[in-house]
C-alpha positions as CSV (number, residue, x, y, z in Angstrom):
1,M,19.5,-14.2,21.1
2,N,22.6,-16.0,20.7
3,Q,25.7,-13.0,20.3
4,K,29.5,-13.0,19.5
5,H,31.9,-10.5,19.0
6,I,33.4,-10.3,15.7
7,S,35.9,-7.6,14.9
8,G,34.9,-5.4,18.1
9,R,31.5,-5.5,16.8
10,L,28.5,-7.5,18.5
11,V,27.0,-10.0,16.1
12,S,24.2,-12.2,16.0
13,T,24.8,-15.8,14.9
14,D,21.3,-16.5,15.0
15,C,21.5,-16.1,11.5
16,D,24.7,-18.5,11.1
17,M,22.7,-21.2,12.3
18,D,19.5,-20.5,10.1
19,N,22.1,-20.2,6.9
20,R,23.7,-23.6,8.1
21,K,20.0,-25.4,8.2
22,E,19.5,-23.8,4.8
23,T,22.5,-25.0,3.4
24,V,22.5,-28.6,4.9
25,Y,18.7,-28.5,3.2
26,L,19.4,-27.3,0.1
27,G,22.4,-30.0,-0.2
28,E,20.0,-32.8,0.3
29,Q,17.8,-31.2,-2.3
30,L,20.6,-31.3,-4.5
31,N,21.5,-34.9,-3.7
32,A,18.1,-36.0,-4.1
33,A,17.7,-34.3,-7.7
34,R,21.1,-35.7,-8.5
35,Q,19.9,-39.2,-7.9
36,K,16.2,-39.2,-9.4
37,Y,18.4,-37.8,-12.9
38,E,20.7,-40.7,-12.7
39,L,17.4,-43.0,-12.1
40,L,15.9,-41.7,-14.8
41,R,19.1,-41.3,-17.1
42,E,19.5,-44.9,-16.4
43,W,16.0,-45.6,-17.2
44,I,16.0,-44.4,-20.1
45,Y,19.4,-45.8,-21.5
46,T,18.0,-49.4,-20.5
47,T,14.7,-49.0,-22.5
48,Q,16.6,-47.4,-25.5
49,I,18.7,-51.0,-25.2
50,G,15.5,-53.2,-25.0
51,R,15.6,-53.7,-21.5
52,P,12.2,-51.8,-20.0
53,P,11.4,-52.2,-16.5
54,G,8.7,-54.8,-17.4
55,N,11.5,-57.1,-18.0
56,F,12.6,-57.0,-14.3
57,F,9.1,-58.2,-13.4
58,L,8.3,-60.7,-15.9
59,S,11.4,-62.6,-15.6
60,R,10.9,-63.1,-12.0
61,G,6.9,-63.9,-12.2
62,Y,5.7,-60.8,-10.9
63,R,2.4,-59.8,-12.9
64,N,0.5,-57.9,-10.3
65,I,2.4,-55.2,-9.2
66,V,1.5,-52.2,-6.4
67,I,3.2,-48.9,-6.9
68,Y,4.7,-47.2,-3.8
69,G,4.6,-43.6,-4.7
70,A,2.4,-41.6,-6.9
71,G,4.4,-38.4,-7.9
72,E,6.2,-37.7,-11.2
73,I,8.2,-41.1,-11.3
74,G,5.1,-43.3,-9.9
75,L,3.0,-42.2,-12.7
76,M,6.1,-42.5,-15.3
77,L,6.3,-46.2,-14.1
78,C,2.3,-47.1,-14.2
79,Q,2.2,-46.2,-17.9
80,E,5.0,-47.9,-18.9
81,L,3.9,-51.0,-17.0
82,Q,0.7,-50.9,-18.2
83,M,2.1,-50.7,-21.7
84,T,3.0,-54.5,-20.9
85,E,0.0,-57.0,-21.6
86,E,1.4,-59.7,-19.0
87,I,1.3,-56.9,-16.0
88,R,-1.4,-55.3,-14.0
89,V,-0.7,-52.4,-12.0
90,I,-3.4,-53.0,-9.0
91,C,-2.9,-49.5,-7.2
92,F,-1.0,-46.9,-6.2
93,I,0.6,-46.3,-2.0
94,D,0.7,-42.6,-1.5
95,R,-0.3,-40.3,2.0
96,V,-1.9,-38.3,-0.8
97,K,-5.0,-39.6,-2.0
98,Q,-5.3,-38.4,-6.0
99,D,-7.1,-39.6,-9.3
100,N,-4.6,-40.3,-12.3
101,P,-5.0,-40.5,-15.7
102,F,-4.7,-44.4,-15.7
103,G,-7.8,-45.2,-13.4
104,V,-5.3,-46.7,-10.9
105,D,-6.6,-46.6,-7.4
106,T,-5.0,-45.0,-4.6
107,V,-4.7,-46.1,-1.2
108,Q,-3.0,-44.3,1.4
109,R,-1.6,-47.4,3.0
110,Y,-0.4,-50.9,2.5
111,E,-3.2,-53.4,3.1
112,K,-3.2,-57.1,3.2
113,G,-4.9,-58.9,0.5
114,L,-4.1,-56.4,-2.1
115,G,-3.5,-59.5,-4.7
116,E,0.1,-58.1,-5.6
117,D,3.1,-59.9,-6.3
118,V,5.1,-57.3,-5.6
119,V,5.4,-53.7,-4.1
120,V,7.8,-51.6,-6.4
121,V,9.0,-48.5,-4.2
122,T,9.7,-45.3,-6.3
123,P,10.8,-42.9,-3.7
124,I,14.7,-44.6,-4.3
125,M,16.1,-42.4,-1.1
126,Q,13.8,-43.5,1.9
127,F,13.7,-47.1,0.6
128,E,15.1,-48.8,3.4
129,D,12.8,-47.3,5.6
130,I,9.8,-47.8,3.6
131,K,10.7,-51.5,2.6
132,E,10.7,-51.8,6.7
133,Q,7.3,-50.4,7.2
134,L,6.1,-52.5,4.0
135,E,7.5,-55.5,5.3
136,A,6.3,-54.8,8.8
137,D,2.7,-54.4,7.5
138,G,2.7,-57.5,5.8
139,A,3.8,-57.4,2.0
140,A,6.1,-60.3,0.9
141,A,8.0,-59.0,-1.7
142,V,9.6,-55.1,-2.1
143,V,11.7,-54.1,-4.4
144,S,13.5,-50.7,-5.3
145,L,13.0,-49.0,-8.6
146,K,16.5,-48.5,-8.9
147,D,17.1,-52.3,-8.2
148,V,13.9,-52.8,-11.1
149,I,16.1,-50.3,-13.4
150,L,19.5,-51.8,-13.1
151,E,18.5,-55.1,-13.2
152,A,15.8,-55.2,-16.0
């Protein structure tokens, strides 16, 4: 047990360390929530002015899409892309294999031969690490959802 003297009393510093860890964790969670909010705000705005995410893919000749991340954001993207006849969502990549209301399969790791034109990564805070892994696994084109939204 770590202790120090404060005002003549012996006090445990283990609680201080736990509090610092919790503060750092909560700060990271707050930052992630802010980034998610900003992404969704920008997504709504660009869609309202006639620049939905599908524009990004169509303007670059991407018709067959793999979505990395089958959470809320990935499901929203899938739903939106399925409204565009020229775009086909091939599958999700997600650690948790689960059913979704769109009938799109989920694989747990990228596999060559999926037939995709691009993999779009929805966990934007981990984009660089995920992109590196996908490219090491053989994915030719990898984009962040943030770039899709900002450049639609």
